[in-house]
C-alpha positions in Angstrom: -3.9 1.2 17.3 -1.5 -1.4 15.8 -1.5 -1.8 12.0 -0.2 -4.9 10.3 0.6 -5.9 6.8 1.3 -9.3 5.2 4.9 -10.0 4.3 4.3 -13.1 2.3 5.5 -11.5 -1.0 8.7 -10.5 0.8 9.3 -14.0 2.1 8.6 -15.5 -1.3 11.2 -13.2 -3.0 13.8 -13.9 -0.3 13.4 -17.6 -0.8 13.0 -17.6 -4.6 9.5 -19.2 -4.4 6.9 -18.4 -7.0 3.2 -17.8 -6.1 2.4 -21.0 -8.1 4.8 -23.0 -5.9 3.2 -21.5 -2.8 -0.2 -22.3 -4.1 0.8 -26.0 -4.6 2.6 -26.2 -1.2 -0.3 -24.6 0.7 -3.2 -26.2 -1.2 -4.6 -22.8 -2.1 -5.7 -21.3 -5.5 -2.9 -19.6 -7.5 -5.1 -16.4 -7.5 -5.2 -16.5 -3.7 -1.4 -17.0 -3.4 -0.9 -14.1 -5.8 -3.2 -11.8 -3.9 -1.6 -12.7 -0.6 1.9 -12.0 -2.1 0.7 -8.6 -3.3 -1.3 -7.8 -0.2 -4.5 -7.3 -2.1 -6.8 -9.4 0.0 -9.8 -7.8 1.7 -9.7 -10.5 4.3 -7.7 -13.7 5.0 -9.1 -16.6 7.0 -6.9 -18.1 9.7 -6.8 -21.6 8.1 -5.3 -20.1 5.0 -2.7 -18.2 7.1 -1.8 -21.5 8.9 -1.4 -23.4 5.6 0.7 -20.7 4.1 2.9 -20.5 7.2 3.3 -24.3 7.2 4.2 -24.3 3.5 6.9 -21.6 4.2 8.0 -23.3 7.4 7.4 -20.2 9.5 5.1 -19.4 12.4 1.9 -17.6 11.3 3.0 -14.5 13.2 6.1 -14.3 11.0 3.8 -13.6 8.0 3.0 -10.2 9.4 4.9 -7.0 10.0 3.8 -4.0 12.0 3.4 -0.9 9.9 5.4 2.0 11.1 5.2 5.7 10.1 6.4 6.1 6.6 5.9 2.5 5.6 4.3 1.9 2.2 0.9 0.1 2.4 -1.3 -1.4 -0.3 -4.0 1.1 -1.5 -3.0 3.3 1.5 -4.5 0.8 4.0 -3.1 -1.9 6.3 -4.3 -5.5 6.2 -5.3 -5.6 9.8 -5.8 -2.9 12.5 -5.8 -3.9 16.1 -7.3 -1.6 18.7 -6.0 -1.6 22.2 
């Protein structure tokens, strides 16, 4: 099973972009941008991922990172699990 986590917060920190700026650029609520940056979302719709990726000038896949053994997750759970 492949487990993924969002790395939006990481990208924002690397680029010095605030969650408020992300919200404005992606046309999403500030609360949504904050939750995405902290990895607190229960689910994320693909149109939101696409808008965030466009706002950050990255491909949608670049917003995710595979969780490897020993990686820290939010609330001890990954965002997405893909079964083979």
